[in-house]
N, C-alpha and C positions, 0 to 999 in steps of 0.2 A: 574647434573640433577636438574632442577628447583624444588623448594618445591611444594608439592601438594597444590592446591588452597583450601582455607577454604570455606566450603559452607556458603552462606549468612544465617544470623539468621532467624529463623522462625518468621512469623508474630505473634505478641503477642496474646496469648489466655487469654481473660479476663473472670474470673469467677464472680459469684455473690458475691460482696464484699461491703455490706452496712457499714455504719459507726460503730465504736466500740459500743458495748452494745445495738445494734439494733437487736432484736431477731426475726424479721419477715421475711417471704419469699417473700415479695413484698415491693418495694420502689418506691416512686413517687418524682420527683424533677423537677425543672424548667430548661430550657435551660441555663439560666444564672448560676444556680447552677452547671450545667455540665461544663460550661466554667471555673468556678473556680476550679473544680476538675482537669480538664486537665492542668490548669496552675500549679497545685500542683504536676503534674506528676503521677496522679493516673491511667490514661489510655494513651495509645499512640494514635497518630492521626489516624492510621489504625490498626485495630485489629479484632480478631475473638471472638465471644461471646459464652458463655456457658449457656445462659439463654434466655428467651423470652423478647422481647423489643418492646414497642410501642412508636412512636414519633408523637406527635400532633403539627403541625405548626399552630399557632394562628394568627401570623402576619408576614409580610415580606416574603422574598423568599430565598431559599437555594438550594443546590444540594447535596444530600446524596448518597453516593456510597454503593450499596449492591451487594456483589459478583462481584465486578469489573465493575458494570453497574451504570452509573449516573442516579439518579432519581431527576428530577427537581420538586421542591415543592413550593407551595404557601399557602395562608391562606385556611385552610380546609383539607390540606394533612394529612392523617394518614398513617404512615409507620409501617409495621409489619415485624420485623426481627426475624428469628428463630435461635435456637441454631445451632452452627457449621458454620453459615454464617459469611462472612467477611463484614466489613463495615468501612466507613470513614465519620465522621461528617464534615459538613461545619462549620468551626469555625469563620467565619466572623461575625461581628456584623450586626445588622439591621434586624434580625429575632428572633422570640422567640416562646415559647410554653412549652409543657410538655414532659417529658420522664417517662415512666412506665416500670420498669423491674421486673421480677418475675421468680422464679425457675420453671422448667418444672413440677415438682410434685405438685406445688401449686394448679393446676387446677384439680388434680386427687384425690378428697376426697372419691369417691365411693368405695364400697367394692366388687362389682361384675364387671365383664368385661363390661357389658352393661352400667353400671353407669359410668365407667371410659371413655368409648368411647363417651358417651353423653357429659361428662364434657370436653373432649378434642376437640370436634368439633369446638367450636367458635374460636380456635386458627387458624383454616384453613381460614385465611383472605388473600386477595391479598397483595403483597408487598406494593402497593400504592393504597389507597382508597381515593377518593376525596369526601369530605363531603360538602353539601350545607350550607348556612349560618345558618339555623335553627339547622341542625345536628351538626355543629361546636359549636354553643353556648351550646347545650345540652351536647355534649361530653366534652367540656371544663369544664362545671360545675360539671359533674360527676367525672372527673379526679381530679379537685380541692377538691371535697368532699373526695375522696380517700386519698389525701394528708393530709387533715385535720384530718380524722379519724385515719390515721396511727400514728398521733402524740398524740392521746388520751392517758391519763395515765390510762392504764388498763392492766391486765394480758394478755400475749400473747394467753393463752388458750381461752380467750374471744374475743380478738381482731382479731385473725387470721380468725375465721369463718365469722366475719363481713366483713373483707376485701376480703375474698375469694368470698363471695356472691356478693359484689359490683363489683368486677372485672369480675366475671362470667356474671353478668347482662350487664355490659358494652360491653363485647365481643359478647354477643348474639345480642345486639342492632346493633353493627357494622356488624355482620354477616347478620342480617336482611336487613340493608341498602345495603350491597353488593348484597344480593339475589334479592332485589327489582330492582336494576339496571340490574341484569342479566335477570330478568323476562321480561324486556322490549325487550329483544332479542327474536328471534324466538325459539320455543320449540326445545329441543335437538333432533337432528336427529340420526338415527342409527350410522352414521359415527362419530358423535361427542361422542356418548356414547362409541363407540369402541376406540376412541382416549383416553378417560379417563382411560380405562382399560390398554391401552398401556402405558400411562404415569405412572400409578402405578407400572406396571411391569418393566419399565425402571429404576425406582428408586431403585428397589431391585436387578436387574440383570445386570446393565450396566457394572460392572467389569467382568462379565462372558460372556455375550452375546453381540457381536458387530455387528451381522448381522441381517438384516430385517427378514430373513427366520426363525430364531429362535423364534422371537416374533410372527410372523404370525402363526407358528405351535402351539405355546402356546395358542394363542387366537382363533384358529380354523378358520382361514381365509387365503386367498391368500396374497402374497406380494403386488400385485396390489391393492387389496381391502384395505389393511392396509395403503398403501401410499396415496390412495385417502382420507381415513379418516383423516390422519395426515395433508394433504394439506388443507382439509376443515376446520379443527379446529385450526391449528397453522400457516398455510401458508408455512409450511416446509414439504419437503418430509420426509418419515419415516427414511431414511438413514441419512439425515442431522439432524433430531431431535435427533436420538440416538447418533450421533457423537458429537452434541453440549453438551449433558449431560455428555458424557465421558470426553470431554475437560474441562467442568466446574469442574469436580472432579480433573482433572489434574492441573488446575489453583489453586484450593484450596490447593492441596498437595504441589505445588511449593511455594505458599505463606505462608502456615501455618507450614510447616515442613522444616527441613534441609536434607531430604532424597535426595540421588543422583537421577539423572534423570533415571538411570537404575532401581533403587528401585521403583520409581513411575510407570515406565512402567510395572514392574512385578505386582504391586498392581492393576493396571488397566486391567490386563489380556492380555497384549501384549507378544508375543513370544520373542521378542528381543527389545532392546533399539532403534535401527535404525527405526523399524516399527513405534514405538510410536512417535519418533521425526518427521518423515515424516507425520504421521497422524495429529499431533498437528500443525505443520507448515502449512499444507494445510488448516486447518479449522480456525486457529487463525491468521496466517499471519506472524508468527515469531517462532523461535525455542523455546523449553522449557527453555533453558539456557538464551536466550535473554529476554524472558518474565520475568523470575525470576530476572535478573539483572536490568531490567527497573523498576520493582516493588520496588526493594530494593533502587535504586537511587532516586525514587520518594517518598519514605517513605510510600509505600503501594498503 
């Protein structure tokens, strides 16, 4: 009998690991600094992060992968990567900028729920925000100031509030820039508002609810109404949108863990492994095992 196949290693999970003796919950470094860290083996080419990360491209062009999707960047690209997302840096020379990383709790200084929610809102940025020349110059200067202030010789009890204030202000400015671009679009329709409610519900229930009917019942509308709303806002039918979110979670588990396919199927709420394999293959174009093997052979 052949020996059982050893599951491929999980995609490395990178925690917030600043240099020794650095006692702050935020760190700013240049892309060149990042390349040196990678050369020293501090992070893998592909990895999952446990912190918030901003990447500002100031010059040159690169392709940054977020959750298996390539994002083509140029001068003025601002990337926002959230905890639990997978990413791969483009390590080629010829582009540069800044990287800002911070613990999730760094933005939550408030004591009340309302204060915490207000503090967390600026993190709700698109994965890729394109800044114009003036915004790029302003953002680059603010990030450089963050870097300089993080190096001040001061007690963390004094320095942390300063950096938190500056980071919060930076994120609010980015959120405003994003909102201004969104404001140029037509005002939200009832369908788009319904889609936003669907999106929030899918995030919390995709491992339990796989059918459109369950979401339609929860939102108090018909399946046809929900599908129209989803098509209007995302260009996808509601069934396809729900399926894409389930498969994204499947991809993350295949890449981030050594769980067997059957265990992943169970986590995602499938009654049996065969059903999950068929579902995944239909949407992704390959089986879960083939996806995992390809990812491992490509280094993520």
